[in-house]
C-alpha positions as CSV (number, residue, x, y, z in Angstrom):
1,X,101.2,140.9,84.7
2,X,104.9,140.1,86.1
3,X,106.5,136.6,85.5
4,X,105.4,135.9,89.4
5,X,102.3,137.1,88.8
6,X,101.8,134.2,85.2
7,X,104.2,131.9,87.8
8,X,100.7,132.3,90.5
9,X,98.2,132.1,88.6
10,X,98.6,128.8,86.9
11,X,99.5,127.1,89.9
12,X,96.7,128.8,91.6
13,X,94.4,126.6,88.7
14,X,96.7,124.0,88.6
15,X,95.6,123.1,91.9
16,X,92.1,124.1,91.9
17,X,92.0,121.8,89.2
18,X,93.6,118.7,91.7
19,X,91.8,119.7,94.7
20,X,88.8,118.5,93.1
21,X,90.5,115.6,91.1
22,X,92.4,114.4,95.0
23,X,88.7,114.6,96.0
24,X,86.6,112.6,93.3
25,X,89.8,110.2,93.3
26,X,89.1,110.2,97.4
27,X,84.9,109.5,96.8
28,X,85.8,106.6,93.9
29,X,88.5,105.3,96.3
30,X,90.7,105.5,93.3
31,X,94.1,104.5,95.4
32,X,95.8,104.7,92.0
33,X,95.4,108.7,91.8
34,X,95.8,109.2,95.5
35,X,99.0,106.8,95.2
36,X,100.4,109.9,92.3
37,X,98.4,112.8,94.1
38,X,100.0,112.0,97.6
39,X,103.2,112.5,98.1
40,X,105.1,109.3,100.0
41,X,106.2,111.5,103.1
42,X,102.8,112.7,103.5
43,X,101.4,113.7,106.5
44,X,97.4,113.8,107.8
45,X,95.8,114.6,111.2
46,X,91.8,113.3,110.9
47,X,89.2,114.5,113.0
48,X,89.0,110.5,114.1
49,X,92.5,111.5,116.3
50,X,94.3,109.7,113.6
51,X,97.7,111.0,112.7
52,X,98.3,108.9,109.4
53,X,100.6,108.8,106.2
54,X,100.2,107.3,102.8
55,X,100.7,104.0,103.2
56,X,98.4,104.0,106.0
57,X,95.7,105.5,104.4
58,X,96.4,103.4,101.0
59,X,96.0,100.2,103.3
60,X,92.7,101.7,104.6
61,X,90.7,102.7,101.4
62,X,91.8,99.7,99.2
63,X,90.4,97.9,102.4
64,X,87.6,99.1,102.2
65,X,88.0,100.6,106.1
66,X,87.8,104.3,104.8
67,X,84.8,104.6,102.6
68,X,82.6,107.4,101.6
69,X,79.1,107.4,100.1
70,X,79.6,111.4,99.0
71,X,82.2,113.7,99.4
72,X,82.1,117.3,98.1
73,X,85.3,119.9,98.7
74,X,84.2,123.5,98.5
75,X,88.0,125.6,98.6
76,X,88.0,127.9,100.2
77,X,90.8,130.3,99.9
78,X,94.0,129.0,98.4
79,X,97.2,130.4,98.9
80,X,100.8,130.2,96.1
81,X,103.6,130.3,98.4
82,X,106.2,129.5,95.4
83,X,106.5,125.4,95.7
84,X,104.2,125.5,98.4
85,X,99.8,125.9,98.1
86,X,98.0,126.3,101.4
87,X,93.7,125.5,100.2
88,X,91.7,126.3,102.6
89,X,88.6,125.3,102.9
90,X,85.0,123.3,104.2
91,X,84.6,119.4,103.3
92,X,81.0,117.6,104.0
93,X,81.1,113.6,103.3
94,X,79.4,110.9,104.3
95,X,81.6,108.5,105.6
96,X,80.7,104.5,105.6
97,X,81.8,102.0,108.7
98,X,81.2,98.5,109.9
99,X,78.5,99.3,111.7
100,X,77.0,102.8,110.9
101,X,77.2,105.9,108.6
102,X,77.4,109.5,109.3
103,X,77.3,112.1,107.6
104,X,81.1,115.0,108.5
105,X,81.4,118.7,108.3
106,X,84.8,119.6,108.5
107,X,87.3,122.2,108.2
108,X,90.5,120.9,106.2
109,X,93.7,123.1,105.5
110,X,96.0,121.3,102.8
111,X,99.3,121.5,101.7
112,X,100.4,120.7,98.4
113,X,104.2,120.9,97.4
114,X,105.6,120.9,93.9
115,X,108.6,118.5,93.4
116,X,109.9,117.8,89.9
117,X,108.2,120.2,88.2
118,X,104.5,118.5,89.5
119,X,102.3,119.4,92.7
120,X,101.7,116.5,94.9
121,X,100.1,116.7,98.5
122,X,102.1,117.0,101.6
123,X,100.2,117.1,104.2
124,X,96.2,117.4,105.6
125,X,94.7,118.6,108.5
126,X,90.6,118.3,108.8
127,X,88.4,119.8,111.8
128,X,85.3,118.0,112.6
129,X,82.6,121.0,112.4
130,X,79.5,118.5,113.2
131,X,79.0,115.0,112.6
132,X,75.3,113.6,112.1
133,X,73.0,111.0,111.3
134,X,72.6,111.5,107.6
135,X,69.0,111.5,105.9
136,X,68.0,107.7,104.7
137,X,69.6,106.8,101.8
138,X,67.0,105.7,98.7
């Protein structure tokens, strides 16, 4: 295996772990972990037609306007492109708003950038597949 292939394999494993760490932090509304994982210039294009940056999203999480009851991320493909990595897959979540709850099935694309030897989420696009009322929880 070449040095580039070794590096790509290490980066792939690291991004796989970061994808799940970021998903767990979203579920737990762990703003301090997200603060570290998200790049300061991150941009997210979401299913709610909201294009937002890091600070807006952190404020939404801290204020309880972006709250998840369940959240599962299923990466399908992760492609290492030097100091950028593109991860695509599907997510299933149960989103809680002030007035209702609903279950979301989405596809996503995350772009991770390596800066100062650390990976950070730089860009994210989420596309709705289905939005449904959740089953009653017990």
